[in-house]
Backbone as a ProteinNet text record, in pm:
[ID]
protein_1_A
[PRIMARY]
MRNGLLGAFCALILAGIGFFWWQGRAEVERGAPPPLVEPTESADDSQLPSADATNLRGPEPPEATELTREQRRFFRYDRNRDWKISRTEMLSSRTDAFRKLDKDGNNLLTFEEWAVATVDKFEGADADGNLSLTPAEFATTAPKPKPKPACRC
[TERTIARY]
20515.1	20572.5	20645.1	20736.1	20818.4	20731.4	20628.7	20544	20454.1	20416.7	20329.7	20428.2	20543.3	20630.8	20660.4	20673.2	20705.8	20580.4	20455.8	20330.8	20313	20349.4	20325.6	20424.9	20547.9	20652.8	20604.7	20559.3	20504.2	20393.9	20311.1	20188.7	20230.4	20335	20392.4	20450.2	20531.2	20587.5	20483.7	20389.8	20269.2	20198.6	20175.5	20112.9	20186.9	20312.9	20408.6	20408.1	20409.4	20419.1	20287.7	20173.2	20043.1	20032.6	20089.9	20087	20169.8	20294.2	20384.9	20313.6	20252.7	20196.5	20074.2	19997	19877.9	19927.2	20039.5	20085.9	20140.8	20205.6	20264.2	20151.2	20032.2	19914.7	19871.6	19854.5	19800.1	19891	20025.2	20122.1	20105.4	20078.3	20058.4	19933.4	19823.5	19711.2	19706	19779.1	19803.3	19892.3	19971.2	20056	19986.5	19877.7	19824	19763.6	19752.5	19706.9	19558.1	19483.4	19350.5	19292.7	19160.6	19089.3	19073	19066.1	19043.2	18902.3	18887.5	18754.8	18725.8	18615.6	18576.2	18518	18547.9	18494.4	18337.6	18265.3	18131.8	18086.8	17969.9	17913.1	17877.7	17869	17824.6	17687	17650	17521.8	17412.8	17443.9	17339.6	17313.7	17418.2	17400.3	17316.7	17340.6	17258.9	17144.9	17042.1	16908.8	16849.6	16770.7	16700.3	16593.5	16586.9	16466.8	16333.8	16235.3	16103.8	16007.6	15902	15787.1	15654.2	15567.4	15441.4	15351	15315	15249.4	15112.8	15043.7	14905.6	14802.1	14828.4	14720.2	14746.2	14851.2	14879.9	14807.7	14765.8	14685.9	14739.6	14783.1	14821.5	14712.9	14745	14622.5	14570	14449.2	14373.3	14435.9	14456.1	14510.5	14394.5	14457.3	14358.2	14283.3	14161.2	14079.4	14058.2	14078.9	14075.8	13913.9	13890.9	13756.2	13730.3	13633.8	13607.5	13525.1	13595.1	13526.8	13410.4	13316.7	13191.2	13213.3	13133.3	13168.4	13161.4	13086.1	13086.7	13211.3	13261.7	13386.4	13496.9	13512.9	13608	13610.2	13490	13462.4	13502	13478.1	13508.5	13657.9	13733.8	13877.6	13948.8	13886.4	13943.4	13972.9	13882.9	13882.8	13967.1	13939	14006.3	14152	14242.9	14376.5	14453.5	14429.7	14501.1	14436.5	14346.1	14264	14229.2	14183.3	14130.7	13977.1	13908.8	13761.3	13696.5	13759.7	13695.5	13758.6	13675.5	13712.9	13718.2	13832.2	13843	13808.9	13790.2	13752.8	13875.8	13985.8	14099.8	14104.5	14088.5	14088.4	13975.9	13864.2	13750.8	13782.9	13839.4	13864.6	13986.5	14073.9	14195.1	14165.5	14061.3	14027.9	13917.1	13854.7	13742.3	13791	13810.3	13855.5	13774.5	13669.5	13596.1	13463.5	13395.7	13266.6	13275.2	13388.5	13407	13292.8	13254.6	13139.6	13019.4	12992.1	12861.3	12889.9	13007.7	13037.5	13055.4	13074.2	13100.4	12962.7	12950.6	12833	12804.3	12920	12892.6	12910.4	12926	12920.3	13015.2	13140.1	13253.3	13347.7	13314.7	13400.9	13543.5	13536.7	13657.7	13602.8	13665.7	13624.8	13730.7	13681.5	13766.7	13783.3	13888.9	13898.1	13783.1	13736.9	13633.8	13488.8	13471.5	13341.8	13355	13469.1	13489.7	13491.2	13559.4	13562.3	13419.5	13346.4	13222.4	13120.5	13128	13040.9	13085	13227.1	13272.4	13241.5	13258.5	13241.4	13082	12999.3	12850.2	12812.5	12881.4	12854.6	12905.1	13026.3	13071.5	12991.8	12945.8	12870.4	12730	12691.9	12549.2	12552.6	12674.8	12680.3	12725.9	12789.4	12840.9	12720.4	12647.2	12513.3	12546.9	12653.6	12666.7	12752.1	12815.6	12890.3	13002.5	13085.8	13210.7	13326.7	13304.3	13401.3	13481.2	13409.7	13465.6	13351.6	13364.6	13253	13276.6	13169.3	13187.2	13139.4	13170.8	13115.3	12975.6	12896.3	12744.4	12720.8	12779.4	12766.8	12815.3	12927.2	12993.8	12904.3	12827.8	12747.6	12633.5	12609.9	12498.5	12559.2	12685.2	12745.2	12759.2	12720.5	12738.2	12658	12714	12645	12523.6	12423.8	12310.2	12337.1	12316.5	12328.8	12254	12328.1	12254.5	12168.3	12047	11960.5	12020	12015.9	12061.6	11971.1	12012.4	11930.7	11860.1	11744.6	11659.4	11717.3	11719.2	11765.3	11679.8	11739.2	11673.4	11683.7	11627.7	11640.5	11539.6
17316.6	17336.5	17461.3	17485.5	17605.6	17737.1	17747.7	17856.4	17879.8	17742.6	17761.4	17809.6	17770.1	17827.2	17974	18014	18163.2	18243.8	18195.6	18262.6	18268.8	18163.7	18182.8	18262.3	18263.1	18367.5	18506.6	18536.2	18678.4	18710.4	18612	18646.1	18678.7	18602.9	18641.9	18778.7	18809.6	18939.3	19051.3	19045.5	19139.1	19147.5	19033.5	19035.8	19106	19080.7	19152.3	19295.9	19340.5	19484.9	19541.7	19488	19535.9	19548.7	19446.1	19445.7	19562	19581.8	19696	19827.2	19848.3	19960.6	19994.1	19889.7	19914.4	19947.3	19887.3	19917	20068.1	20106.2	20247.1	20346.7	20307.7	20409.4	20416.1	20312.8	20316.2	20396.9	20395.5	20471.6	20621.6	20657.9	20798.3	20838.5	20772.8	20813.1	20820.4	20733.6	20745.3	20878.1	20914	21022.8	21154.3	21154.2	21291.8	21359.6	21493.6	21568	21553.9	21574.8	21568	21683.7	21657.2	21771.6	21882.2	22001.5	22117.7	22130.4	22179.7	22192.5	22337.2	22383.3	22519.8	22561	22683.4	22747.9	22750	22722.3	22720.4	22848.4	22894.3	23006.3	22954.2	23046.1	23009.9	22966.5	22882.8	22843.5	22930.2	23056	23156	23233.3	23237.3	23296.2	23220.6	23094.2	23007.3	22941.8	22968.9	22910.3	22831.1	22730.7	22659.5	22756.1	22745.4	22830.7	22769.2	22844.7	22808.2	22863.5	22792.4	22820	22799.1	22891	22879.1	22806.7	22694.8	22612.4	22584.7	22669.8	22650.1	22683.7	22776.8	22815.6	22763.5	22680.4	22617.4	22488.1	22464.3	22346.3	22308.3	22186.7	22124.3	22082.9	22032.8	21991.2	21866	21835.4	21712.7	21590.8	21483.6	21364.5	21316.6	21270	21213.4	21099.2	21081.8	20985.5	20879.5	20758.2	20646	20620.3	20597.9	20563.8	20407.6	20375	20224.8	20184	20070.6	20021.1	19940.4	19939.8	19870	19723.2	19628.5	19498.2	19477.8	19544.7	19526.2	19582.4	19693.2	19762.1	19661	19601.4	19497.5	19377.4	19327.8	19237.7	19281	19388.6	19447.2	19458.9	19493.7	19514.5	19387.1	19276	19134.2	19099.6	19139.7	19100.7	19210.6	19349.8	19451.6	19465.8	19386.2	19375.3	19517.3	19575.5	19698.2	19822.3	19820.3	19926.8	20041.4	19997.4	20104.9	20124.3	20060.4	20080.7	20000.4	19912.6	19828.2	19694.3	19589.2	19455.8	19392.6	19364	19306.9	19168.2	19112.6	18969.8	18881.2	18913.8	18835.7	18850.3	18959.3	18972.3	18880.8	18886.4	18804	18663.3	18613.1	18473.9	18423.3	18516.4	18475.8	18444.9	18512.4	18483.4	18397.2	18328.9	18243.7	18103.9	18071.2	17928.4	17860.1	17911.3	17838.8	17776.2	17702.9	17631.2	17539	17469	17362.5	17263.9	17228.6	17116.9	17169.6	17301.1	17350.9	17364.1	17373.1	17387.9	17246	17145.7	17014	16963.8	16977.5	16955.5	16806.3	16742.4	16585.1	16503.2	16556.5	16488.2	16379.4	16402.1	16305.4	16346	16439.2	16498.7	16552	16578.5	16643.5	16764.7	16861	16987	17013.4	17019.6	17055.9	17197.8	17257.2	17388.4	17441.7	17360.8	17406.2	17422.9	17337.7	17355.6	17487.7	17504.1	17626.5	17745.6	17743.5	17872.3	17912.2	17807	17833	17908.7	17849.4	17918.3	18052.9	18077.9	18208.6	18306.5	18264.1	18365.2	18388.6	18299.3	18322.3	18416	18400.1	18497.2	18641.2	18639.8	18782.3	18834.7	18760.8	18823.6	18865.9	18787.3	18817.5	18945.9	18979.2	19107.5	19222.7	19204.3	19306.9	19363.1	19447.1	19504.3	19581.6	19653	19741.6	19672.7	19557.3	19481.6	19528.5	19601.3	19664.4	19579.3	19462.2	19366.2	19423.1	19504.4	19537.4	19570.4	19537.6	19558.4	19681.5	19759.9	19875.1	19827	19916.7	19874.6	19831.2	19898.9	19880.4	19741.9	19726	19595.1	19473.4	19501.9	19382.7	19367.4	19442.9	19435.3	19331.9	19311.8	19206.4	19066.3	19051.5	18920.6	18859	18946.4	18900.5	18775.1	18693.5	18573.7	18604	18526.8	18538.8	18510.8	18586.3	18556.5	18446.7	18348	18228.1	18278.7	18216.3	18250.3	18184	18274.2	18224.2	18120.7	18024.1	17929.6	17993.2	17943.1	17983.2	17929.4	18003.5	17972	17868	17742.8	17644.2	17642	17735.4	17764.8	17682.9
7776.8	7918.4	7942.3	7855.5	7870.8	7874.3	7790.4	7775.1	7903.1	7962.5	8083	8198.8	8211.4	8310.7	8297.6	8167	8149.5	8189.6	8148	8183.6	8330.5	8394.4	8550.3	8618.3	8565.8	8616	8587.4	8468.7	8444.6	8524.6	8555.6	8638.4	8788.4	8828.2	8965.3	8970.5	8868.6	8855.2	8869.8	8788.3	8775.7	8903.3	8968.6	9102.3	9193.9	9204.7	9299.7	9276.6	9154.1	9113.7	9174.8	9129.2	9184.6	9334.2	9414.6	9543	9608.1	9555.5	9613.7	9568.7	9459	9407.7	9508.3	9555.5	9633	9785.5	9833.9	9948.7	9966.3	9859.3	9834.3	9836.4	9778.4	9772.4	9924.6	10001	10135.8	10219.3	10199.2	10272.3	10238.2	10114.4	10061.9	10137.6	10147.2	10196.7	10355.7	10416.7	10561.3	10607.4	10514.3	10552.9	10506.9	10447.8	10396.7	10516.1	10501.5	10613.1	10628.8	10743.3	10754.7	10682.9	10637.2	10571.7	10652.1	10598.8	10689	10716	10828.1	10890.7	10890.3	10818	10820.9	10950.7	10987.6	11111.8	11108.5	11214.8	11208	11295.2	11266.9	11336	11482.5	11578.5	11712.4	11714.6	11808.9	11833.6	11839.5	11889.4	11905.4	11763.1	11687.7	11550	11466.6	11463.2	11356.4	11414	11359.2	11399.5	11276.4	11302.3	11212.6	11151.4	11013.5	10962.2	11011.3	11021.3	11059.4	10960.6	10958	10848.9	10920.3	10903.9	10957.8	10854	10879.9	10763.3	10817.7	10920.3	10969.2	10865	10765.6	10668.3	10530.5	10524.4	10397.5	10361.2	10244.2	10217.8	10078.4	10061.8	9936.5	9856.1	9737.3	9640.7	9692	9654.6	9691.6	9613.2	9690.4	9613	9511.7	9400.3	9290	9348.1	9306.8	9339.4	9223.5	9265.8	9172.5	9153.1	9030.6	9000.9	8998.9	9083.5	9074.3	8951.9	8886.4	8761.7	8805.7	8716.3	8740.4	8694.4	8735.8	8693.9	8553.7	8483.1	8328.6	8270.3	8320.9	8268.8	8294.4	8411.4	8437.5	8337.2	8317.2	8231.6	8085.5	8043	7912.1	7897.3	7997.6	7983	7994.1	8039.9	8043	7901.7	7797	7667	7584.8	7613.3	7527.6	7581.8	7524.6	7553.4	7531	7427.5	7390.7	7438.8	7514.4	7584.5	7477.4	7356.7	7272.9	7272.8	7369.4	7390	7277.1	7224.8	7121.8	7130.9	7111.3	7120.2	6971.6	6922.9	6790.6	6802.2	6685.2	6676.8	6734.4	6705.6	6757.7	6895.2	6960.2	7105.5	7174.3	7111	7166.6	7156.1	7039.8	7035.4	7122.7	7147.5	7223.2	7366.9	7431.4	7568	7602.1	7490.7	7526	7549.2	7665.9	7697.4	7794.4	7828.5	7935.9	7883.7	7954.2	7904	7793.1	7789.8	7676.1	7661.4	7784.4	7776.8	7713	7739	7667.6	7507.4	7481.2	7332.4	7264.7	7328	7284.2	7216.6	7082.8	7006	6980.3	6963.8	6942.8	7063.2	7189.1	7313.4	7336.2	7272.8	7283.2	7388.6	7478.3	7585.2	7520.6	7401.3	7330.3	7259.8	7281.1	7217.4	7106.3	6977.8	6872.1	6858.8	6801.5	6789.1	6699.2	6599.1	6513.8	6580.5	6679.2	6766.1	6853.8	6901.5	6994	6911.2	6799	6717.6	6651	6613.3	6549.4	6659.9	6785	6883.6	6920.3	6937.4	6967.6	6859.5	6734.1	6604.9	6617.3	6631.4	6631.6	6738.3	6866.4	6969.1	6926.1	6865.2	6842.4	6729.7	6629.5	6518.4	6566.2	6667	6725.1	6794.3	6863.6	6947.2	6854.4	6746.5	6662.2	6579.6	6645.5	6575.8	6439.1	6436.6	6328.4	6230	6244.1	6164.1	6118.6	6203	6167	6216.8	6268	6312.6	6435.3	6520.6	6650.5	6748.4	6877.8	6969	7040	7061.8	7150.2	7282.7	7394.4	7523.4	7531.6	7459.3	7469.3	7396.2	7287.6	7199	7292.6	7367.8	7451	7557.5	7615.6	7723.8	7692.1	7572.6	7538.6	7540.8	7562.8	7561.7	7704.6	7804.4	7938.4	7982.4	8059.1	8085.5	8183.6	8168.7	8248.1	8401.6	8491.2	8643.3	8681.8	8756	8813.4	8934.3	8940.1	9062.4	9183.5	9286.2	9422	9475.9	9539.9	9602.5	9724.4	9740.9	9861.9	9986.5	10093.6	10216.5	10271.3	10320.7	10390.5	10536.2	10586.5	10747	10810
[MASK]
+++++++++++++++++++++++++++++++++++++++++++++++++++++++++++++++++++++++++++++++++++++++++++++++++++++++++++++++++++++++++++++++++++++++++++++++++++++++++

């Protein structure tokens, strides 16, 4: 109890000292002279600089190249952008079409069913057998486009 009272008393003393120091600084700043204003030239002597920019031409802005559909598809798999799709990159992003991969028809896709189909697809596309796909090899894995239905007009 005694230590608590002593701590509160010291805190009040420190707060009072800080308050009086703060007020003293405000008085000093209030009594300070205003900053000196440097004399300016008359309005006739000073004019804004002018530049003739009629014949100047800046560099052309860079143009963004539009990626083809196959390049966008390739970069969805090529995570590190080294222009090669490793087996790990191919396996990490193959998460669709589980029903097609369900070999036993139990509406459950085991990892083994999914991995076997993905590895088979990867190995079928890897023509040179170096365990990475080039853009040309990856293009062979593109899904076949679905035929558009005929118009029933």
